[in-house]
C-alpha positions in Angstrom: 0.0 0.0 0.0 1.2 3.5 -0.7 2.5 5.7 2.1 2.2 9.5 2.2 4.9 11.9 3.3 4.2 15.1 5.4 2.9 17.0 2.4 0.8 14.2 0.9 3.1 12.9 -1.9 2.8 9.2 -2.5 5.9 7.2 -1.7 6.6 3.5 -1.7 4.1 2.8 -4.5 6.4 0.2 -6.1 6.4 -2.3 -3.3 4.1 -4.5 -5.4 4.5 -4.5 -9.1 1.4 -6.7 -9.4 -0.7 -3.6 -8.5 0.7 -1.5 -11.4 -1.8 -2.6 -14.1 -4.6 -1.2 -12.0 -3.2 2.3 -11.7 -1.1 2.8 -14.8 -1.1 2.3 -18.6 2.1 1.4 -20.4 3.0 4.0 -23.1 6.4 2.8 -24.4 10.0 1.6 -23.9 13.2 3.4 -24.5 16.9 2.6 -24.3 18.5 5.2 -21.9 22.1 4.0 -21.9 24.0 0.8 -22.4 22.4 -1.7 -19.9 19.6 0.7 -19.0 16.0 0.6 -20.4 12.9 2.5 -19.2 9.3 1.4 -19.6 7.0 4.5 -19.5 3.5 4.6 -18.0 0.7 7.1 -17.6 -1.4 7.1 -14.5 -5.0 6.2 -15.2 -6.7 8.7 -12.9 -4.4 11.7 -13.2 -2.3 13.6 -15.7 -0.3 15.4 -12.9 2.4 12.8 -12.9 3.9 9.8 -14.9 6.0 6.8 -14.2 9.1 5.2 -15.5 10.1 1.7 -14.5 13.9 1.6 -15.1 15.8 -1.7 -15.5 19.5 -1.5 -15.1 21.8 -4.5 -15.7 24.3 -5.5 -13.1 27.4 -3.3 -13.1 25.7 -0.7 -15.3 24.7 2.8 -14.4 22.2 5.5 -15.4 23.5 8.7 -17.0 24.6 11.3 -14.5 21.6 13.7 -14.8 21.1 17.3 -13.7 17.4 18.0 -13.0 16.5 21.2 -15.0 12.8 21.4 -14.5 9.6 19.9 -13.0 8.1 20.2 -9.6 9.3 16.9 -8.1 11.1 13.7 -9.1 10.7 10.7 -6.9 13.1 7.8 -7.1 11.9 4.5 -5.6 13.8 1.2 -5.4 11.9 -1.9 -6.5 14.6 -4.7 -6.6 18.3 -5.3 -6.7 21.4 -3.9 -5.0 22.4 -0.4 -6.0 23.5 3.1 -5.0 21.7 6.3 -5.8 24.0 9.3 -5.7 22.6 12.8 -5.4 24.7 15.9 -5.6 23.1 19.1 -4.2 23.7 22.5 -5.7 25.8 23.5 -2.6 28.2 20.6 -3.4 26.9 18.3 -0.7 26.8 14.7 -1.9 24.4 12.1 -0.7 24.7 8.3 -1.2 21.6 6.1 -0.7 22.2 2.3 -0.7 19.4 -0.1 -1.6 19.3 -3.8 -1.1 16.7 -6.5 -1.8 14.5 -6.9 1.2 15.4 -3.6 2.8 12.4 -1.2 2.3 13.1 2.5 2.1 11.0 5.6 1.4 11.2 7.1 -2.1 13.9 9.7 -2.5 12.9 13.2 -3.7 15.2 14.8 -6.3 14.7 18.5 -6.9 15.6 21.0 -9.6 19.4 21.8 -9.5 20.3 18.4 -8.1 22.3 15.7 -10.0 21.4 12.0 -9.7 22.9 8.7 -10.8 22.0 5.1 -10.1 24.8 2.4 -10.0 23.7 -1.2 -10.1 25.6 -3.8 -8.2 23.2 -6.5 -9.3 20.3 -6.4 -11.7 18.3 -3.3 -10.6 14.7 -2.1 -11.1 13.6 1.2 -9.8 10.6 3.5 -10.4 10.7 7.2 -11.2 7.6 9.4 -10.8 7.8 12.8 -12.4 5.5 15.7 -11.3 4.5 17.0 -13.9 4.9 14.2 -16.5 8.3 13.8 -18.1 9.1 15.9 -21.2 12.4 16.2 -23.1 14.6 18.8 -21.5 13.7 17.8 -17.9 17.2 16.4 -17.4 20.7 17.2 -18.8 23.0 14.3 -19.1 26.4 15.2 -17.7 29.8 13.5 -18.0 30.9 11.1 -15.2 
């Protein structure tokens, strides 16, 4: 079941992938980088957000991305062992480690922050974009 943070944003919605068909409709699939693909979904009852289910092969990583626009981006671990690195505009770096069987709240990534997932094993994570993703939301940066 979904949890809600202090301001009412849904977090933890990916704890059961079996529930996804009831709340979303698949809209496509794209190759993001070597070893990284993203299945895209629209939420059935709202156009305020959308969903990407990202699959990352073991030892692969997502592009290092600067968030340029949008209200909020939520990163939520589904399965696998991985690290999500977030760099704040002030230079502070945060490292969130995820493991199978260890539930965590979704991580909010805001405009001006840089994020990158690194998979230690096959990884699946969800990304909810408020408002829905559009080209130009992220800028891919060099490692």
